[in-house]
PDB file with one MODEL, atoms N, CA, C and O in Angstrom:
MODEL        1
ATOM      1  N   MET A   1      37.440  12.724 -11.938  1.00  0.00           N
ATOM      2  CA  MET A   1      36.281  13.405 -11.874  1.00  0.00           C
ATOM      3  C   MET A   1      35.315  12.187 -11.861  1.00  0.00           C
ATOM      4  O   MET A   1      35.367  11.320 -12.733  1.00  0.00           O
ATOM      5  N   PRO A   2      34.287  12.159 -10.661  1.00  0.00           N
ATOM      6  CA  PRO A   2      33.481  11.005 -10.526  1.00  0.00           C
ATOM      7  C   PRO A   2      32.241  10.926 -11.897  1.00  0.00           C
ATOM      8  O   PRO A   2      31.925  11.818 -12.684  1.00  0.00           O
ATOM      9  N   LYS A   3      31.800   9.684 -11.803  1.00  0.00           N
ATOM     10  CA  LYS A   3      30.634   9.762 -12.482  1.00  0.00           C
ATOM     11  C   LYS A   3      29.361  10.276 -12.645  1.00  0.00           C
ATOM     12  O   LYS A   3      28.790  10.106 -11.568  1.00  0.00           O
ATOM     13  N   MET A   4      28.530  10.882 -13.527  1.00  0.00           N
ATOM     14  CA  MET A   4      27.093  11.596 -13.227  1.00  0.00           C
ATOM     15  C   MET A   4      26.370  10.395 -13.078  1.00  0.00           C
ATOM     16  O   MET A   4      26.569   9.319 -13.641  1.00  0.00           O
ATOM     17  N   LYS A   5      25.322  10.768 -12.078  1.00  0.00           N
ATOM     18  CA  LYS A   5      24.547   9.625 -12.083  1.00  0.00           C
ATOM     19  C   LYS A   5      23.484   9.683 -13.164  1.00  0.00           C
ATOM     20  O   LYS A   5      23.444  10.651 -13.924  1.00  0.00           O
ATOM     21  N   THR A   6      22.499   8.540 -13.272  1.00  0.00           N
ATOM     22  CA  THR A   6      21.323   8.551 -14.117  1.00  0.00           C
ATOM     23  C   THR A   6      20.428   8.753 -13.101  1.00  0.00           C
ATOM     24  O   THR A   6      20.649   8.240 -12.003  1.00  0.00           O
ATOM     25  N   LYS A   7      19.108   9.652 -13.359  1.00  0.00           N
ATOM     26  CA  LYS A   7      18.231   9.830 -12.466  1.00  0.00           C
ATOM     27  C   LYS A   7      16.983   8.697 -12.797  1.00  0.00           C
ATOM     28  O   LYS A   7      16.291   8.625 -13.813  1.00  0.00           O
ATOM     29  N   SER A   8      16.953   7.912 -11.670  1.00  0.00           N
ATOM     30  CA  SER A   8      16.410   6.731 -11.440  1.00  0.00           C
ATOM     31  C   SER A   8      15.137   6.497 -12.114  1.00  0.00           C
ATOM     32  O   SER A   8      14.843   5.404 -12.597  1.00  0.00           O
ATOM     33  N   GLY A   9      14.187   7.792 -12.156  1.00  0.00           N
ATOM     34  CA  GLY A   9      12.696   8.129 -12.453  1.00  0.00           C
ATOM     35  C   GLY A   9      13.107   7.883 -14.122  1.00  0.00           C
ATOM     36  O   GLY A   9      12.361   7.153 -14.775  1.00  0.00           O
ATOM     37  N   ALA A  10      13.943   8.318 -14.590  1.00  0.00           N
ATOM     38  CA  ALA A  10      14.022   8.414 -16.138  1.00  0.00           C
ATOM     39  C   ALA A  10      14.590   6.905 -16.517  1.00  0.00           C
ATOM     40  O   ALA A  10      14.049   6.446 -17.523  1.00  0.00           O
ATOM     41  N   LYS A  11      15.294   6.294 -16.077  1.00  0.00           N
ATOM     42  CA  LYS A  11      15.648   5.276 -16.613  1.00  0.00           C
ATOM     43  C   LYS A  11      14.427   4.039 -16.294  1.00  0.00           C
ATOM     44  O   LYS A  11      14.286   3.014 -16.960  1.00  0.00           O
ATOM     45  N   LYS A  12      13.746   4.378 -15.298  1.00  0.00           N
ATOM     46  CA  LYS A  12      12.549   3.360 -15.293  1.00  0.00           C
ATOM     47  C   LYS A  12      11.511   3.732 -16.507  1.00  0.00           C
ATOM     48  O   LYS A  12      10.954   2.782 -17.058  1.00  0.00           O
ATOM     49  N   ARG A  13      11.238   4.983 -16.926  1.00  0.00           N
ATOM     50  CA  ARG A  13      10.511   5.622 -17.687  1.00  0.00           C
ATOM     51  C   ARG A  13      10.482   5.577 -19.493  1.00  0.00           C
ATOM     52  O   ARG A  13       9.641   5.468 -20.385  1.00  0.00           O
ATOM     53  N   PHE A  14      11.773   5.715 -19.372  1.00  0.00           N
ATOM     54  CA  PHE A  14      12.526   6.349 -21.095  1.00  0.00           C
ATOM     55  C   PHE A  14      13.319   5.355 -21.381  1.00  0.00           C
ATOM     56  O   PHE A  14      14.028   4.776 -20.558  1.00  0.00           O
ATOM     57  N   SER A  15      13.242   5.102 -22.571  1.00  0.00           N
ATOM     58  CA  SER A  15      14.417   4.038 -23.249  1.00  0.00           C
ATOM     59  C   SER A  15      14.915   5.052 -24.667  1.00  0.00           C
ATOM     60  O   SER A  15      14.322   5.963 -25.245  1.00  0.00           O
ATOM     61  N   LEU A  16      15.972   4.558 -24.846  1.00  0.00           N
ATOM     62  CA  LEU A  16      16.449   5.190 -26.409  1.00  0.00           C
ATOM     63  C   LEU A  16      16.657   4.333 -27.572  1.00  0.00           C
ATOM     64  O   LEU A  16      17.034   3.188 -27.321  1.00  0.00           O
ATOM     65  N   THR A  17      16.483   4.666 -28.827  1.00  0.00           N
ATOM     66  CA  THR A  17      16.376   3.659 -29.759  1.00  0.00           C
ATOM     67  C   THR A  17      18.010   4.115 -30.213  1.00  0.00           C
ATOM     68  O   THR A  17      18.813   4.959 -29.815  1.00  0.00           O
ATOM     69  N   ALA A  18      17.999   3.076 -31.250  1.00  0.00           N
ATOM     70  CA  ALA A  18      19.682   2.962 -31.927  1.00  0.00           C
ATOM     71  C   ALA A  18      19.726   4.126 -32.428  1.00  0.00           C
ATOM     72  O   ALA A  18      20.892   4.500 -32.303  1.00  0.00           O
ATOM     73  N   SER A  19      18.879   5.232 -33.124  1.00  0.00           N
ATOM     74  CA  SER A  19      19.196   6.386 -33.662  1.00  0.00           C
ATOM     75  C   SER A  19      19.106   7.547 -33.005  1.00  0.00           C
ATOM     76  O   SER A  19      19.066   8.698 -33.439  1.00  0.00           O
ATOM     77  N   GLY A  20      19.066   6.934 -31.410  1.00  0.00           N
ATOM     78  CA  GLY A  20      18.846   8.036 -30.258  1.00  0.00           C
ATOM     79  C   GLY A  20      17.489   8.694 -30.133  1.00  0.00           C
ATOM     80  O   GLY A  20      17.403   9.742 -29.493  1.00  0.00           O
ATOM     81  N   LYS A  21      16.740   8.315 -30.531  1.00  0.00           N
ATOM     82  CA  LYS A  21      15.302   8.952 -30.438  1.00  0.00           C
ATOM     83  C   LYS A  21      15.098   8.314 -28.856  1.00  0.00           C
ATOM     84  O   LYS A  21      15.785   7.383 -28.435  1.00  0.00           O
ATOM     85  N   VAL A  22      14.166   8.903 -28.169  1.00  0.00           N
ATOM     86  CA  VAL A  22      13.641   8.715 -26.909  1.00  0.00           C
ATOM     87  C   VAL A  22      12.308   8.183 -27.104  1.00  0.00           C
ATOM     88  O   VAL A  22      11.456   8.786 -27.758  1.00  0.00           O
ATOM     89  N   ARG A  23      12.119   7.093 -26.562  1.00  0.00           N
ATOM     90  CA  ARG A  23      10.778   5.895 -26.402  1.00  0.00           C
ATOM     91  C   ARG A  23       9.885   6.238 -24.982  1.00  0.00           C
ATOM     92  O   ARG A  23      10.565   6.350 -23.962  1.00  0.00           O
ATOM     93  N   ALA A  24       8.707   6.377 -24.879  1.00  0.00           N
ATOM     94  CA  ALA A  24       7.909   6.527 -23.317  1.00  0.00           C
ATOM     95  C   ALA A  24       6.588   6.299 -23.968  1.00  0.00           C
ATOM     96  O   ALA A  24       6.138   6.617 -25.069  1.00  0.00           O
ATOM     97  N   ALA A  25       6.030   5.545 -22.779  1.00  0.00           N
ATOM     98  CA  ALA A  25       4.732   4.998 -22.590  1.00  0.00           C
ATOM     99  C   ALA A  25       3.727   6.368 -23.531  1.00  0.00           C
ATOM    100  O   ALA A  25       4.016   7.562 -23.610  1.00  0.00           O
ATOM    101  N   GLN A  26       2.687   5.739 -24.055  1.00  0.00           N
ATOM    102  CA  GLN A  26       1.779   6.925 -24.310  1.00  0.00           C
ATOM    103  C   GLN A  26       0.911   7.538 -23.352  1.00  0.00           C
ATOM    104  O   GLN A  26       0.487   6.938 -22.364  1.00  0.00           O
ATOM    105  N   ARG A  27       0.682   8.546 -23.589  1.00  0.00           N
ATOM    106  CA  ARG A  27       0.019   9.938 -22.432  1.00  0.00           C
ATOM    107  C   ARG A  27      -1.267   9.483 -22.482  1.00  0.00           C
ATOM    108  O   ARG A  27      -1.646   8.933 -23.516  1.00  0.00           O
ATOM    109  N   GLY A  28      -2.054   9.622 -21.495  1.00  0.00           N
ATOM    110  CA  GLY A  28      -3.440   9.568 -21.565  1.00  0.00           C
ATOM    111  C   GLY A  28      -4.135   8.167 -21.136  1.00  0.00           C
ATOM    112  O   GLY A  28      -5.301   7.827 -21.332  1.00  0.00           O
ATOM    113  N   LYS A  29      -2.956   7.354 -20.410  1.00  0.00           N
ATOM    114  CA  LYS A  29      -3.783   5.818 -19.996  1.00  0.00           C
ATOM    115  C   LYS A  29      -3.843   5.609 -18.653  1.00  0.00           C
ATOM    116  O   LYS A  29      -4.190   4.500 -18.246  1.00  0.00           O
ATOM    117  N   GLN A  30      -3.508   6.662 -17.738  1.00  0.00           N
ATOM    118  CA  GLN A  30      -3.162   6.325 -16.324  1.00  0.00           C
ATOM    119  C   GLN A  30      -4.861   6.020 -15.626  1.00  0.00           C
ATOM    120  O   GLN A  30      -5.052   4.999 -14.965  1.00  0.00           O
ATOM    121  N   HIS A  31      -5.896   6.941 -15.856  1.00  0.00           N
ATOM    122  CA  HIS A  31      -6.937   6.701 -15.272  1.00  0.00           C
ATOM    123  C   HIS A  31      -8.213   7.640 -16.431  1.00  0.00           C
ATOM    124  O   HIS A  31      -7.981   8.522 -17.257  1.00  0.00           O
ATOM    125  N   GLY A  32      -9.418   7.049 -16.073  1.00  0.00           N
ATOM    126  CA  GLY A  32     -10.131   8.002 -16.964  1.00  0.00           C
ATOM    127  C   GLY A  32     -10.864   7.099 -18.112  1.00  0.00           C
ATOM    128  O   GLY A  32     -11.655   7.701 -18.839  1.00  0.00           O
ATOM    129  N   MET A  33     -10.634   5.506 -18.364  1.00  0.00           N
ATOM    130  CA  MET A  33     -10.460   4.836 -19.383  1.00  0.00           C
ATOM    131  C   MET A  33     -12.226   4.938 -19.901  1.00  0.00           C
ATOM    132  O   MET A  33     -12.542   4.983 -21.090  1.00  0.00           O
ATOM    133  N   ILE A  34     -13.144   4.959 -18.861  1.00  0.00           N
ATOM    134  CA  ILE A  34     -14.574   4.999 -19.341  1.00  0.00           C
ATOM    135  C   ILE A  34     -14.941   6.107 -20.443  1.00  0.00           C
ATOM    136  O   ILE A  34     -15.717   5.908 -21.378  1.00  0.00           O
ATOM    137  N   LYS A  35     -14.327   7.187 -20.211  1.00  0.00           N
ATOM    138  CA  LYS A  35     -14.819   8.151 -21.033  1.00  0.00           C
ATOM    139  C   LYS A  35     -13.923   8.116 -22.484  1.00  0.00           C
ATOM    140  O   LYS A  35     -14.218   8.819 -23.451  1.00  0.00           O
ATOM    141  N   ARG A  36     -12.977   7.335 -22.461  1.00  0.00           N
ATOM    142  CA  ARG A  36     -12.325   7.400 -23.832  1.00  0.00           C
ATOM    143  C   ARG A  36     -13.077   6.108 -24.830  1.00  0.00           C
ATOM    144  O   ARG A  36     -13.478   5.010 -24.442  1.00  0.00           O
ATOM    145  N   THR A  37     -13.090   6.496 -25.768  1.00  0.00           N
ATOM    146  CA  THR A  37     -13.669   5.448 -27.242  1.00  0.00           C
ATOM    147  C   THR A  37     -12.658   4.390 -27.143  1.00  0.00           C
ATOM    148  O   THR A  37     -11.471   4.624 -26.913  1.00  0.00           O
ATOM    149  N   ASN A  38     -13.157   3.207 -27.324  1.00  0.00           N
ATOM    150  CA  ASN A  38     -12.146   2.011 -27.706  1.00  0.00           C
ATOM    151  C   ASN A  38     -11.255   2.234 -28.593  1.00  0.00           C
ATOM    152  O   ASN A  38     -10.183   1.629 -28.618  1.00  0.00           O
ATOM    153  N   LYS A  39     -11.625   3.204 -29.495  1.00  0.00           N
ATOM    154  CA  LYS A  39     -10.767   3.513 -30.941  1.00  0.00           C
ATOM    155  C   LYS A  39      -9.398   4.243 -30.097  1.00  0.00           C
ATOM    156  O   LYS A  39      -8.244   3.947 -30.405  1.00  0.00           O
ATOM    157  N   GLN A  40      -9.738   5.265 -28.962  1.00  0.00           N
ATOM    158  CA  GLN A  40      -8.765   5.812 -28.480  1.00  0.00           C
ATOM    159  C   GLN A  40      -7.973   5.030 -27.579  1.00  0.00           C
ATOM    160  O   GLN A  40      -6.776   5.315 -27.587  1.00  0.00           O
ATOM    161  N   ILE A  41      -8.349   4.086 -26.778  1.00  0.00           N
ATOM    162  CA  ILE A  41      -7.645   3.231 -25.943  1.00  0.00           C
ATOM    163  C   ILE A  41      -6.931   2.282 -26.809  1.00  0.00           C
ATOM    164  O   ILE A  41      -6.100   1.611 -26.198  1.00  0.00           O
ATOM    165  N   ARG A  42      -7.037   2.031 -28.146  1.00  0.00           N
ATOM    166  CA  ARG A  42      -6.544   1.071 -28.962  1.00  0.00           C
ATOM    167  C   ARG A  42      -5.537   1.585 -29.588  1.00  0.00           C
ATOM    168  O   ARG A  42      -4.471   0.994 -29.759  1.00  0.00           O
ATOM    169  N   ASN A  43      -5.836   2.914 -30.041  1.00  0.00           N
ATOM    170  CA  ASN A  43      -4.304   3.606 -30.383  1.00  0.00           C
ATOM    171  C   ASN A  43      -3.185   3.938 -29.634  1.00  0.00           C
ATOM    172  O   ASN A  43      -2.090   4.218 -30.123  1.00  0.00           O
ATOM    173  N   LEU A  44      -3.534   3.901 -28.077  1.00  0.00           N
ATOM    174  CA  LEU A  44      -2.678   4.514 -27.394  1.00  0.00           C
ATOM    175  C   LEU A  44      -1.902   3.155 -26.545  1.00  0.00           C
ATOM    176  O   LEU A  44      -1.246   3.274 -25.510  1.00  0.00           O
ATOM    177  N   ARG A  45      -2.138   2.030 -27.190  1.00  0.00           N
ATOM    178  CA  ARG A  45      -1.156   1.148 -26.807  1.00  0.00           C
ATOM    179  C   ARG A  45       0.345   1.647 -27.380  1.00  0.00           C
ATOM    180  O   ARG A  45       0.744   2.496 -28.178  1.00  0.00           O
ATOM    181  N   GLY A  46       0.898   0.708 -26.576  1.00  0.00           N
ATOM    182  CA  GLY A  46       2.706   0.453 -26.767  1.00  0.00           C
ATOM    183  C   GLY A  46       3.512   1.854 -26.384  1.00  0.00           C
ATOM    184  O   GLY A  46       2.991   2.449 -25.440  1.00  0.00           O
ATOM    185  N   LYS A  47       4.422   2.342 -26.819  1.00  0.00           N
ATOM    186  CA  LYS A  47       5.134   3.414 -26.985  1.00  0.00           C
ATOM    187  C   LYS A  47       5.399   4.202 -28.029  1.00  0.00           C
ATOM    188  O   LYS A  47       5.371   3.873 -29.215  1.00  0.00           O
ATOM    189  N   ALA A  48       5.751   5.639 -27.408  1.00  0.00           N
ATOM    190  CA  ALA A  48       5.779   6.732 -28.543  1.00  0.00           C
ATOM    191  C   ALA A  48       7.029   7.430 -28.339  1.00  0.00           C
ATOM    192  O   ALA A  48       7.543   7.519 -27.224  1.00  0.00           O
ATOM    193  N   ASN A  49       7.622   8.017 -29.576  1.00  0.00           N
ATOM    194  CA  ASN A  49       8.636   8.561 -29.507  1.00  0.00           C
ATOM    195  C   ASN A  49       8.468   9.836 -28.737  1.00  0.00           C
ATOM    196  O   ASN A  49       7.255  10.030 -28.665  1.00  0.00           O
ATOM    197  N   LEU A  50       9.060  10.705 -28.184  1.00  0.00           N
ATOM    198  CA  LEU A  50       9.013  12.125 -27.519  1.00  0.00           C
ATOM    199  C   LEU A  50       9.567  13.042 -28.935  1.00  0.00           C
ATOM    200  O   LEU A  50      10.179  12.766 -29.966  1.00  0.00           O
ATOM    201  N   SER A  51       9.015  14.176 -28.371  1.00  0.00           N
ATOM    202  CA  SER A  51       9.420  15.366 -29.346  1.00  0.00           C
ATOM    203  C   SER A  51      10.750  15.977 -28.984  1.00  0.00           C
ATOM    204  O   SER A  51      11.297  15.871 -27.886  1.00  0.00           O
ATOM    205  N   LYS A  52      11.237  16.676 -30.110  1.00  0.00           N
ATOM    206  CA  LYS A  52      13.050  16.885 -29.969  1.00  0.00           C
ATOM    207  C   LYS A  52      12.793  17.577 -28.703  1.00  0.00           C
ATOM    208  O   LYS A  52      13.393  17.053 -27.764  1.00  0.00           O
ATOM    209  N   PRO A  53      11.855  18.924 -28.296  1.00  0.00           N
ATOM    210  CA  PRO A  53      12.427  19.410 -27.207  1.00  0.00           C
ATOM    211  C   PRO A  53      12.343  18.599 -25.911  1.00  0.00           C
ATOM    212  O   PRO A  53      13.015  19.003 -24.962  1.00  0.00           O
ATOM    213  N   ASP A  54      11.537  17.420 -25.753  1.00  0.00           N
ATOM    214  CA  ASP A  54      11.313  16.635 -24.573  1.00  0.00           C
ATOM    215  C   ASP A  54      12.313  15.835 -24.511  1.00  0.00           C
ATOM    216  O   ASP A  54      12.907  15.692 -23.443  1.00  0.00           O
ATOM    217  N   ALA A  55      12.648  15.232 -25.525  1.00  0.00           N
ATOM    218  CA  ALA A  55      13.853  14.148 -25.632  1.00  0.00           C
ATOM    219  C   ALA A  55      15.132  15.035 -25.424  1.00  0.00           C
ATOM    220  O   ALA A  55      16.108  14.285 -25.422  1.00  0.00           O
ATOM    221  N   LYS A  56      15.430  16.098 -25.281  1.00  0.00           N
ATOM    222  CA  LYS A  56      16.506  16.766 -25.090  1.00  0.00           C
ATOM    223  C   LYS A  56      16.701  17.019 -23.674  1.00  0.00           C
ATOM    224  O   LYS A  56      17.870  17.035 -23.287  1.00  0.00           O
ATOM    225  N   ILE A  57      15.685  17.241 -22.742  1.00  0.00           N
ATOM    226  CA  ILE A  57      15.411  17.200 -21.118  1.00  0.00           C
ATOM    227  C   ILE A  57      15.689  15.928 -20.702  1.00  0.00           C
ATOM    228  O   ILE A  57      16.496  15.819 -19.778  1.00  0.00           O
ATOM    229  N   VAL A  58      15.063  14.644 -21.313  1.00  0.00           N
ATOM    230  CA  VAL A  58      15.207  13.481 -21.011  1.00  0.00           C
ATOM    231  C   VAL A  58      16.937  13.069 -21.337  1.00  0.00           C
ATOM    232  O   VAL A  58      17.310  12.164 -20.592  1.00  0.00           O
ATOM    233  N   LYS A  59      17.546  13.350 -21.878  1.00  0.00           N
ATOM    234  CA  LYS A  59      18.748  12.888 -22.555  1.00  0.00           C
ATOM    235  C   LYS A  59      19.806  13.219 -21.465  1.00  0.00           C
ATOM    236  O   LYS A  59      20.804  12.539 -21.226  1.00  0.00           O
ATOM    237  N   LYS A  60      19.328  14.702 -20.658  1.00  0.00           N
ATOM    238  CA  LYS A  60      19.927  15.296 -19.922  1.00  0.00           C
ATOM    239  C   LYS A  60      19.998  14.372 -18.313  1.00  0.00           C
ATOM    240  O   LYS A  60      20.847  14.594 -17.450  1.00  0.00           O
ATOM    241  N   PHE A  61      18.986  13.415 -18.216  1.00  0.00           N
ATOM    242  CA  PHE A  61      18.867  12.827 -16.979  1.00  0.00           C
ATOM    243  C   PHE A  61      19.320  11.536 -17.442  1.00  0.00           C
ATOM    244  O   PHE A  61      19.005  10.746 -16.551  1.00  0.00           O
ATOM    245  N   MET A  62      19.870  10.945 -18.335  1.00  0.00           N
ATOM    246  CA  MET A  62      20.380   9.807 -18.798  1.00  0.00           C
ATOM    247  C   MET A  62      21.701   9.963 -19.557  1.00  0.00           C
ATOM    248  O   MET A  62      21.789   9.706 -20.758  1.00  0.00           O
ATOM    249  N   PRO A  63      22.684  10.376 -18.841  1.00  0.00           N
ATOM    250  CA  PRO A  63      24.103  10.619 -19.481  1.00  0.00           C
ATOM    251  C   PRO A  63      24.667   9.589 -20.560  1.00  0.00           C
ATOM    252  O   PRO A  63      25.011   9.804 -21.722  1.00  0.00           O
ATOM    253  N   TYR A  64      24.660   8.537 -19.904  1.00  0.00           N
ATOM    254  CA  TYR A  64      25.142   7.163 -20.705  1.00  0.00           C
ATOM    255  C   TYR A  64      24.476   6.315 -21.246  1.00  0.00           C
ATOM    256  O   TYR A  64      25.001   5.259 -21.599  1.00  0.00           O
ATOM    257  N   ALA A  65      22.976   6.601 -21.470  1.00  0.00           N
ATOM    258  CA  ALA A  65      22.549   5.684 -22.320  1.00  0.00           C
ATOM    259  C   ALA A  65      22.516   6.004 -23.409  1.00  0.00           C
ATOM    260  O   ALA A  65      22.131   5.215 -24.272  1.00  0.00           O
TER     261      ALA A  65
ENDMDL
END
């Protein structure tokens, strides 16, 4: 059987931790920074873990990760 392909968009946007959780960039930082408080912007730095239902979908896109 041929190998399954990883979705190109998923491999660019998500990463897996050693324990199998899915990490992604924080939501809400693409545009509209002027209306957010400095505290909001500061707290949205870095990456966040996805919820279990969302992580399940992303893992289907990355079969070998």
